[in-house]
C-alpha positions as CSV (number, residue, x, y, z in Angstrom):
1,X,4.9,1.4,-4.1
2,X,2.5,3.6,-2.1
3,X,1.5,2.2,1.3
4,X,-1.7,3.5,3.0
5,X,0.1,3.2,6.4
6,X,2.3,6.2,5.4
7,X,-0.7,8.6,5.3
8,X,-2.8,10.6,7.7
9,X,-5.1,11.9,4.9
10,X,-7.0,9.5,2.7
11,X,-7.1,12.1,-0.1
12,X,-3.3,12.4,-0.2
13,X,-3.2,8.6,-0.4
14,X,-5.6,8.5,-3.3
15,X,-3.7,11.2,-5.1
16,X,-0.3,9.6,-4.6
17,X,-1.8,6.2,-5.6
18,X,-3.1,7.6,-8.8
19,X,0.2,9.3,-9.6
20,X,2.1,6.0,-9.0
21,X,0.1,4.2,-11.6
22,X,1.4,3.9,-15.2
23,X,1.0,7.1,-17.2
24,X,0.8,9.0,-14.0
25,X,-2.7,7.7,-13.4
26,X,-4.3,8.8,-16.6
27,X,-7.8,7.5,-16.6
28,X,-7.9,6.8,-12.9
29,X,-10.6,9.4,-12.1
30,X,-12.8,7.8,-14.7
31,X,-12.1,4.3,-13.3
32,X,-12.8,5.5,-9.8
33,X,-16.0,7.3,-10.8
34,X,-17.3,4.2,-12.6
35,X,-16.4,2.0,-9.7
36,X,-18.3,4.4,-7.3
37,X,-21.2,5.0,-9.7
38,X,-20.7,8.8,-9.7
39,X,-19.7,11.6,-12.0
40,X,-16.1,12.3,-12.8
41,X,-16.6,15.9,-11.8
42,X,-17.5,14.7,-8.3
43,X,-14.2,12.8,-8.1
44,X,-12.4,15.9,-9.3
45,X,-14.0,17.9,-6.5
46,X,-13.1,15.2,-4.0
47,X,-9.4,15.0,-5.1
48,X,-9.2,18.8,-5.0
49,X,-10.4,18.8,-1.4
50,X,-13.7,20.6,-2.0
51,X,-15.8,17.5,-1.2
52,X,-15.4,14.3,0.7
53,X,-16.3,10.7,-0.1
54,X,-19.1,9.2,2.1
55,X,-18.2,6.2,4.2
56,X,-19.9,3.9,1.7
57,X,-17.9,5.4,-1.2
58,X,-14.7,5.2,0.8
59,X,-15.4,1.5,1.4
60,X,-16.2,0.9,-2.2
61,X,-13.0,2.8,-3.3
62,X,-11.0,0.5,-1.0
63,X,-12.0,-2.4,-3.1
64,X,-10.3,-0.7,-6.1
65,X,-7.0,-0.6,-4.3
66,X,-7.0,-4.3,-3.6
67,X,-6.2,-3.8,0.1
68,X,-5.6,-6.5,2.6
69,X,-8.1,-6.6,5.5
70,X,-5.8,-4.5,7.8
71,X,-5.1,-2.0,5.0
72,X,-8.8,-1.6,4.3
73,X,-9.5,-1.1,8.1
74,X,-6.7,1.5,8.2
75,X,-8.1,3.3,5.1
76,X,-11.6,3.4,6.6
77,X,-10.3,4.7,9.9
78,X,-8.3,7.2,8.0
79,X,-11.4,8.4,6.3
80,X,-13.2,8.7,9.6
81,X,-10.3,10.6,11.1
82,X,-10.3,13.1,8.2
83,X,-14.0,13.6,8.5
84,X,-14.2,13.8,12.3
85,X,-15.6,17.1,13.5
86,X,-14.4,17.0,17.2
87,X,-11.0,16.6,18.8
88,X,-12.4,13.7,20.8
89,X,-13.4,11.8,17.7
90,X,-10.2,12.7,15.9
91,X,-8.2,11.3,18.9
92,X,-10.3,8.2,18.9
93,X,-9.5,7.5,15.2
94,X,-5.9,8.5,15.7
95,X,-5.5,5.9,18.4
96,X,-7.0,3.3,16.1
97,X,-4.7,4.3,13.3
98,X,-1.7,4.0,15.5
99,X,-2.8,0.6,16.7
100,X,-3.3,-0.7,13.2
101,X,0.0,0.7,12.1
102,X,1.7,-1.0,15.0
103,X,-0.1,-4.3,14.2
104,X,1.0,-4.1,10.6
105,X,4.6,-3.4,11.5
106,X,4.6,-6.3,13.9
107,X,3.3,-8.6,11.2
108,X,5.9,-7.3,8.7
109,X,8.7,-8.0,11.2
110,X,7.3,-11.5,11.8
111,X,7.1,-12.1,8.0
112,X,10.7,-10.9,7.5
113,X,12.0,-13.1,10.4
114,X,10.3,-16.1,8.9
115,X,12.3,-15.7,5.7
116,X,15.6,-16.4,7.5
117,X,17.2,-19.6,6.3
118,X,17.5,-22.5,8.7
119,X,21.0,-23.8,9.6
120,X,20.5,-26.7,7.2
121,X,19.5,-24.4,4.4
122,X,22.4,-22.1,5.2
123,X,24.8,-25.0,5.1
124,X,23.5,-26.1,1.7
125,X,23.6,-22.5,0.3
126,X,27.2,-21.9,1.4
127,X,28.4,-25.3,0.4
128,X,28.6,-24.5,-3.3
129,X,29.9,-21.3,-5.0
130,X,27.2,-21.2,-7.7
131,X,24.3,-20.6,-5.2
132,X,25.7,-17.2,-4.3
133,X,27.0,-16.5,-7.8
134,X,23.5,-16.6,-9.3
135,X,22.5,-13.5,-7.2
136,X,25.6,-11.4,-7.6
137,X,23.8,-8.8,-9.6
138,X,20.1,-8.2,-9.5
139,X,18.4,-9.2,-12.7
140,X,21.4,-11.2,-13.9
141,X,21.0,-14.7,-15.1
142,X,23.7,-17.4,-15.4
143,X,23.6,-16.8,-19.2
144,X,24.2,-13.1,-18.9
145,X,27.0,-13.7,-16.4
146,X,28.6,-16.3,-18.6
147,X,28.5,-14.0,-21.6
148,X,30.3,-11.2,-19.6
149,X,33.2,-13.5,-18.8
């Protein structure tokens, strides 16, 4: 899955997002152009790097990606970073991007740590063999496992 936090160029993200879709994103340019109420040729120019989306178009495009609030904020700052004309403004956006990336990483770590089983749940899990047997192989079910034996 493509994560916006792995990018420093909003166009690279859009291209990779498109390619990660089924059928390598066939029809994505049309979908994006309809969502932004513009011509497909404009989207082609944008994705080839000849033109840029306006801030309003970038915001509207972010709706299409079903971003969370922090992802949308990162995408919009990424757009600003890529369109910035001075080093000072680029640095301003870069600091915001780093902060958002750190904030996202911290929330991911917190989310992962909250998935740790309590001691009571661990005791229940390890008390019977069949709890762990059901997850021996990813995608296996008890029926599949019983047929193999």
